[in-house]
VOGUTI-566579 format. One record per residue: residue number from 0; x, z, y of N, C-alpha, C in turn. Coordinates in steps of 0.05 Angstrom, whole numbers. Atoms other than C-alpha are relative to their C-alpha. Layout:
residues N
FISE,NUM,X,Z,Y,X,Z,Y,X,Z,Y .
...
This chain:
residues 183
FISE,0,-26,-12,-1,-107,-520,88,2,21,-23 .
FISE,1,-4,-17,23,-81,-485,27,17,24,7 .
FISE,2,-16,-24,-6,-57,-413,33,13,10,-26 .
FISE,3,-15,-10,23,-6,-382,-13,-11,27,-9 .
FISE,4,8,-26,10,-21,-323,-57,16,21,14 .
FISE,5,-13,-21,-15,-3,-257,-25,25,10,-15 .
FISE,6,-24,-12,12,65,-226,-36,-4,29,-6 .
FISE,7,5,-28,4,32,-158,-41,0,8,-30 .
FISE,8,2,-5,29,28,-165,-117,26,12,-10 .
FISE,9,-25,-11,9,102,-147,-122,4,29,11 .
FISE,10,-5,-27,-10,123,-74,-117,21,1,22 .
FISE,11,-21,-4,-21,163,-50,-57,18,22,-9 .
FISE,12,-19,-20,9,226,-11,-72,17,8,23 .
FISE,13,-17,-11,-22,264,34,-24,18,21,-12 .
FISE,14,-20,-19,9,328,73,-38,10,16,25 .
FISE,15,-9,-18,-21,348,133,5,24,16,-10 .
FISE,16,-22,-17,6,416,166,3,-5,27,14 .
FISE,17,7,-25,-14,405,240,16,24,20,0 .
FISE,18,-19,-21,-3,452,293,42,-14,25,11 .
FISE,19,16,-22,-12,409,336,88,-19,-12,21 .
FISE,20,18,10,-20,351,329,134,10,7,28 .
FISE,21,-13,-5,-26,395,356,191,12,-26,10 .
FISE,22,-11,26,-7,429,288,190,-23,-18,10 .
FISE,23,23,16,-8,360,255,195,-8,8,28 .
FISE,24,7,-9,-27,344,298,256,19,-11,21 .
FISE,25,-19,11,-19,408,276,290,-4,-30,4 .
FISE,26,5,28,-2,395,203,274,-26,-6,15 .
FISE,27,25,4,-13,323,209,297,2,5,30 .
FISE,28,-4,-6,-28,345,240,363,15,-23,14 .
FISE,29,-15,22,-12,394,183,375,-17,-25,3 .
FISE,30,16,24,0,344,128,358,-27,4,14 .
FISE,31,26,-8,-12,284,164,390,-23,-13,-16 .
FISE,32,20,10,18,243,143,329,-22,21,-4 .
FISE,33,23,-19,5,175,174,313,5,15,-26 .
FISE,34,-3,-17,24,173,230,262,-18,-11,-22 .
FISE,35,16,12,21,150,202,195,-16,21,-16 .
FISE,36,13,-21,16,124,270,169,-20,15,17 .
FISE,37,19,-18,-13,64,313,185,11,28,-1 .
FISE,38,-9,-28,0,71,387,198,-2,13,-28 .
FISE,39,2,-11,27,46,405,128,22,-11,-19 .
FISE,40,-22,11,16,97,358,97,27,13,7 .
FISE,41,-24,-14,-8,153,390,138,1,27,-12 .
FISE,42,1,-27,11,130,458,114,7,-1,-30 .
FISE,43,-6,2,29,131,436,41,29,-8,-5 .
FISE,44,-28,8,3,200,403,50,18,24,4 .
FISE,45,-18,-22,-7,232,464,83,-2,22,-20 .
FISE,46,3,-22,19,203,514,33,7,-8,-28 .
FISE,47,-8,10,27,224,471,-27,28,11,-7 .
FISE,48,-27,-9,8,283,498,-67,22,-21,3 .
FISE,49,-18,22,-4,316,430,-65,-10,-16,24 .
FISE,50,12,12,-23,297,413,6,11,-28,7 .
FISE,51,-10,27,-6,344,354,16,-10,-21,-19 .
FISE,52,11,19,20,319,322,-48,-29,-5,6 .
FISE,53,28,3,-6,246,334,-29,-3,-18,25 .
FISE,54,0,16,-25,261,304,40,4,-29,-7 .
FISE,55,-7,28,7,293,241,10,-22,-13,-17 .
FISE,56,21,11,17,238,232,-42,-24,-8,17 .
FISE,57,23,6,-17,183,236,10,5,-23,19 .
FISE,58,-8,22,-19,220,191,59,0,-27,-15 .
FISE,59,-1,25,16,232,139,4,-29,-9,-7 .
FISE,60,28,7,7,158,142,-17,-14,-12,24 .
FISE,61,12,11,-24,135,131,55,11,-27,7 .
FISE,62,-13,26,-5,185,75,64,-11,-22,-18 .
FISE,63,10,20,19,161,40,1,-29,-7,6 .
FISE,64,28,6,-7,88,47,21,-1,-18,25 .
FISE,65,0,17,-24,104,17,89,10,-28,-6 .
FISE,66,-11,26,7,143,-40,57,-22,-19,-11 .
FISE,67,22,16,10,78,-64,26,-16,-14,22 .
FISE,68,14,11,-23,51,-79,96,19,-6,22 .
FISE,69,-21,5,-20,109,-109,135,-12,-10,27 .
FISE,70,11,10,-26,66,-146,187,-12,22,16 .
FISE,71,14,-22,-14,25,-85,204,19,20,11 .
FISE,72,-20,-19,-10,86,-41,210,14,-11,25 .
FISE,73,-13,12,-23,120,-90,257,-19,-1,24 .
FISE,74,20,2,-22,56,-98,298,-7,28,10 .
FISE,75,6,-27,-10,52,-22,304,-27,10,-8 .
FISE,76,26,-8,8,-15,-17,269,1,24,-19 .
FISE,77,-3,-24,17,10,33,217,29,10,3 .
FISE,78,-26,-13,-2,69,81,214,4,16,-25 .
FISE,79,-5,-16,24,102,122,159,-17,26,0 .
FISE,80,16,-25,-1,63,184,183,-29,-5,-10 .
FISE,81,27,7,9,-1,147,163,-3,2,-31 .
FISE,82,0,-4,29,18,156,89,10,28,-6 .
FISE,83,-8,-27,5,17,230,74,7,4,-30 .
FISE,84,-9,-4,28,55,251,11,-7,28,-9 .
FISE,85,8,-25,12,28,306,-33,6,-1,-30 .
FISE,86,-3,-3,29,36,332,-104,24,-15,-10 .
FISE,87,-26,12,7,109,314,-113,8,11,-28 .
FISE,88,-11,-7,25,134,314,-185,26,-16,-4 .
FISE,89,-25,14,5,197,287,-217,-3,-31,0 .
FISE,90,3,29,2,168,217,-229,-22,-11,17 .
FISE,91,22,10,-15,105,212,-187,-3,16,26 .
FISE,92,7,-13,-25,85,227,-116,-27,-12,9 .
FISE,93,26,10,-8,14,222,-91,0,-6,30 .
FISE,94,1,9,-27,5,183,-27,-29,-2,9 .
FISE,95,27,0,-12,-58,196,15,1,-15,26 .
FISE,96,-1,15,-25,-69,143,68,-16,14,22 .
FISE,97,14,-11,-23,-88,166,138,-22,-19,9 .
FISE,98,23,16,-10,-144,138,180,6,-29,4 .
FISE,99,-6,28,-6,-110,75,204,8,-15,-26 .
FISE,100,-8,12,25,-80,62,135,-24,-5,-18 .
FISE,101,24,5,15,-148,70,102,-15,-24,9 .
FISE,102,12,24,-11,-177,17,148,14,-25,-9 .
FISE,103,-15,23,9,-121,-30,130,-4,-5,-30 .
FISE,104,4,3,29,-130,-17,55,-28,-12,-6 .
FISE,105,27,11,4,-205,-31,61,-1,-29,7 .
FISE,106,0,28,-8,-193,-97,97,14,-17,-21 .
FISE,107,-15,15,20,-145,-118,41,-12,3,-28 .
FISE,108,14,-5,26,-194,-97,-15,18,15,-19 .
FISE,109,-18,-16,16,-144,-46,-40,-10,29,-1 .
FISE,110,9,-27,4,-162,22,-69,20,21,10 .
FISE,111,-20,-20,-8,-96,57,-54,28,-11,-6 .
FISE,112,-28,6,4,-21,58,-61,10,19,-22 .
FISE,113,-11,-16,22,13,82,-125,30,0,3 .
FISE,114,-29,-2,-5,84,107,-117,13,15,-23 .
FISE,115,-17,-14,20,135,126,-171,27,4,12 .
FISE,116,-26,-7,-12,200,160,-153,20,7,-22 .
FISE,117,-21,-7,18,267,171,-186,24,10,16 .
FISE,118,-24,-11,-13,326,214,-164,23,-1,-20 .
FISE,119,-25,1,16,396,200,-191,23,5,18 .
FISE,120,-22,-8,-18,456,234,-161,-10,7,27 .
FISE,121,8,-5,-28,448,232,-86,-18,-22,11 .
FISE,122,17,22,-8,399,174,-85,-29,5,-10 .
FISE,123,28,-1,7,323,176,-84,-11,-28,2 .
FISE,124,11,27,0,288,111,-103,-30,3,-4 .
FISE,125,29,0,2,214,99,-93,-10,-29,-4 .
FISE,126,12,26,4,173,41,-119,-30,2,5 .
FISE,127,28,-2,-7,104,29,-89,-14,-26,-8 .
FISE,128,16,23,7,49,-17,-113,-29,4,8 .
FISE,129,28,-2,-8,-21,-32,-89,-18,2,-24 .
FISE,130,20,-3,21,-80,-11,-132,-25,-14,10 .
FISE,131,23,16,-8,-136,-62,-128,-26,14,-6 .
FISE,132,27,-9,6,-209,-44,-123,-11,-16,-23 .
FISE,133,12,15,22,-244,-62,-188,-25,-15,10 .
FISE,134,24,17,-7,-294,-119,-179,-18,0,-25 .
FISE,135,19,1,22,-356,-115,-222,-21,-22,6 .
FISE,136,19,22,-4,-388,-183,-220,-18,-2,-24 .
FISE,137,19,2,23,-451,-188,-263,4,-27,-15 .
FISE,138,-3,24,17,-452,-239,-320,-17,-22,12 .
FISE,139,17,22,-10,-509,-277,-287,11,-12,26 .
FISE,140,-14,12,-23,-466,-288,-224,20,-21,-10 .
FISE,141,-19,20,12,-413,-322,-267,-16,-23,-11 .
FISE,142,17,20,12,-468,-360,-303,-10,-19,22 .
FISE,143,11,16,-22,-499,-384,-237,22,-16,14 .
FISE,144,-22,14,-13,-431,-402,-208,7,-26,-16 .
FISE,145,-7,24,17,-417,-450,-267,-23,-19,-4 .
FISE,146,23,17,6,-488,-475,-277,-10,-16,24 .
FISE,147,10,12,-24,-506,-491,-205,23,-5,19 .
FISE,148,-24,5,-16,-447,-525,-171,-5,-5,30 .
FISE,149,5,6,-29,-482,-538,-104,10,24,17 .
FISE,150,-11,-19,-19,-449,-502,-46,23,17,-10 .
FISE,151,-22,-15,11,-394,-477,-91,25,-4,17 .
FISE,152,-24,7,-16,-340,-513,-51,-1,15,27 .
FISE,153,3,-14,-25,-368,-484,14,3,30,-3 .
FISE,154,-2,-29,5,-373,-414,-15,30,7,-3 .
FISE,155,-28,-6,4,-301,-416,-39,16,-4,25 .
FISE,156,-14,4,-25,-277,-445,27,-4,23,20 .
FISE,157,6,-23,-18,-311,-389,66,15,25,-10 .
FISE,158,-14,-23,10,-282,-336,20,31,-3,4 .
FISE,159,-29,4,-6,-212,-367,27,6,4,29 .
FISE,160,-4,-3,-29,-221,-368,102,2,30,7 .
FISE,161,0,-29,-6,-235,-293,102,22,14,-15 .
FISE,162,-20,-15,17,-189,-269,45,24,-16,-8 .
FISE,163,-21,19,9,-140,-327,39,28,13,-3 .
FISE,164,-27,-12,1,-76,-288,54,0,27,-14 .
FISE,165,1,-27,10,-101,-222,26,-7,1,-30 .
FISE,166,9,-1,28,-128,-241,-43,10,-25,-15 .
FISE,167,-8,23,16,-101,-286,-98,-24,-17,-8 .
FISE,168,23,18,7,-144,-346,-121,-18,11,-21 .
FISE,169,17,-12,21,-169,-309,-183,-19,20,12 .
FISE,170,17,-21,-13,-195,-252,-140,-22,-14,18 .
FISE,171,20,15,-16,-230,-302,-93,-22,-11,-18 .
FISE,172,20,11,18,-264,-335,-152,-18,23,-10 .
FISE,173,17,-23,8,-288,-266,-176,-18,9,22 .
FISE,174,18,-6,-22,-315,-252,-107,-23,-20,2 .
FISE,175,21,20,1,-353,-318,-112,-20,6,-22 .
FISE,176,19,-8,22,-383,-295,-179,-18,22,10 .
FISE,177,16,-22,-10,-406,-231,-145,-20,-10,21 .
FISE,178,17,12,-20,-434,-272,-87,-24,-14,-13 .
FISE,179,21,14,14,-473,-317,-134,-20,19,-14 .
FISE,180,18,-19,12,-502,-256,-168,-20,12,20 .
FISE,181,18,-11,-21,-533,-234,-102,-17,-21,14 .
FISE,182,15,21,-14,-560,-302,-80,-28,-3,-12 .
């Protein structure tokens, strides 16, 4: 069975129209949704000179980070509060994954989430992209992979079974090179 390459390679984009976080509190009370911010984030938002803008930028960044993992969000495995936002600048916002998000990133062979933000008028836009862990496969693993074809098909099939939906074919081949270096 052939699995398609993951859709995670594309960035997730979220736009938030901001007026005030008081409107968010009213909407949150009506929908009984969970609070997407930690206490430290609320403190930074409220003490910010442009608090409604800071609120919208952080909310857009969290939304974009969650858009990268739609299955896990729907299943309730991760929530926006699992991505803490720090060091907000005009163009970049640093996202620190929480405990459950770190476990998810490790299972997907991802080092982190990179988010860029843009504010124009009353709209905050955030674009998030996954940062892959660098693979360092030794040259002799690549050499052994190509020189000794026995069990190559089985090795690739096993790696596809484990990482099929999470890693593109090129990454699976590079994992096989690393595997052959350790055999």
